[in-house]
N, C-alpha and C positions, 0 to 999 in steps of 0.2 A: 504494500500500500504506500509506504514512504517513497519507494522508487518511482511509482507512478506520479505521486505529488511532486517529487523533485523534477521529473521530466516536464510535467505540465508547467510548473513555475519557470523552469529554464527556458522552455519554448516561448512562453509569454514574454519573459524579459528580453530575449534576443529579438523576437519579432517586433515588440514595441520599440526597442532601441533602434532597430533598422528603420522603422517607420518614422521615428522622430527625425532622422536625418533626411528621409525621403519626402517629407511633406513640404508643400509650397506655402501652406497657410501656417503662420507661427502659432496661432491659438491651438490648432490640432497637434502641433509638435509638443507644446507644453502639456496638453492633456495626455498624450501618449507617454510623455516622460513620467507623469504621475503613475500611469499603469505600470511602467517599467520599475519604478521605485516600490510599488506595491508587491510586484512579483519578487523583487529582491528581499523584501521583508519576509515574504513567505519562505524563501530559501533560508533566511537566517533562523526562522522558527524551526525548520527541519534540521538545521545544524545545532539545535539546542542552545540557541543564543537569543533568548526572548528580549533581553535588554537592548541588544543591537537592533532587533526587529522593531521594537517600539521607538527607539531613537531614529531609525530610518523613516518611520511614518511621521513622527512629530516634527523632526528637523527638516528632512528633505521633502517629503510629500506635503508637509504642511507649510513651514515657514519659507523655505527656499522657493517652492513653487508659487506661493503667493507673491513673492518678490518678482519672479519671472513673469507671472500674469500681469502684475502691476506695470512692469516695464513694457511688455508687449502692448497692453492697452494704452499706456501713456504715449508710446511712439506711434500708435495707430497705423501699423504697417499691415495692410490687408493681405498682401501676397508677396512672395519672394520674386524679385525682378531679376532678369538676366543681367550679368555684368556688362557695363558699358564697354564699348570697344576700346576706349582710352585706357581703362584699367587692364583689360586683357593685353593691350599693347605694352603696358608697363611691365606686366608679369613676363610676357614674351615666352618664346620657346624654351629658353634656359630655365625659367622658373617652373614651367610645366614639366620639364624633364626632371628637375630637382624633386618636385612633388611625386612624380612617378617612381623615382628611386626610393624616396622615403616610404611610399606605400609598399613597395616590394620588400624593403627591409623589415617593415612591420609584419608582413605576411610570413617572412622567413623566421622572425623571432617567435611568432605565435606557433608555427610548425615545430620549431625547436623545443619550445616549452611543453607542447603536447607530447612530443616524443620522449622527453625526459620523464614526464609524469607516467606515461604508458610503460616505460621500461623500469619504473620503480627507482629512479635516481633520486638525488637530493631534491627536496621539496615535496616528495610524495608523503602524504599523511600516514600512509601505512608503513613507511620505512622505520628502521630501528631508532633513528634519531628524533622521532616524535615523542615529546614528553607530555603525558596527560595532565600533569600538574600545571603546565602552562595554560591549558584550556580551562582548568578550574579557576585559575587566577583571573582570567578574563571574564568569567561568568559573574564574579562578584561586583556588584554595582559600587560598593565602597572602594574597591581597588581601582576601578575605572575612574571614578571621581577623583580619587587621590592622585592618580597619575596625570589626569587631565589638568588639574588645577595646581600641580607642583611641577612635574617634569615638562609638561607641554603647555604651560600657561602662556608663554610668549606666542607660540604658534596659534593658540586658541584666540588670543586677543588680536593678532595680526589678521586672522581670517575675518573677524568681525569688522575690523576697520576696512578691509578690502571690500566686503559686502556693502558697507556704508558708502564708500567712495564710488562703487559701481552704481548705486542708487542715485547719488547726487549727480553723477555723470549722465545718467539717463534723463534726469529732470532737466539738466542744462541743455542736452541735445534736443529734447522735445519742446523746449521753450520757444514760443512764437515771438518773433521780433515785431515790435509795433512802431 
């Protein structure tokens, strides 16, 4: 039963993520991103990480997606438009080749990672270097909170400032000149 649920959540997450990128309407992309985040929360529940699943729903599907919806509605972009020829000219064939090389490298890296996991190499959860005590430490909300607000406090605050700057930038970009 858990295997079927895993595959269902995985298929939903992958399809929703692909559709996020493929949509021309940004509102549909935001809604599909919420679906993808929900599927990820389901995967976290199957991994016996309920705190991470709830955090995924509250922070990402809740707060971050509200921010995305706010920006999309504020900018009032009805559909994605094609790049103007001037921008395509600036990128040029060299930029397009560079993008193609980067996507080939990404594909090779994903294939390498999948082959390592399939062969039982390092990074495999079933290998002998997996320590169940590490998983238990992550399950404790107190341990997560302590690490977040001591060891990772700077990164936590920088992220909040970054989100604030992004929101102010969206407001400045959407402002009408009178």
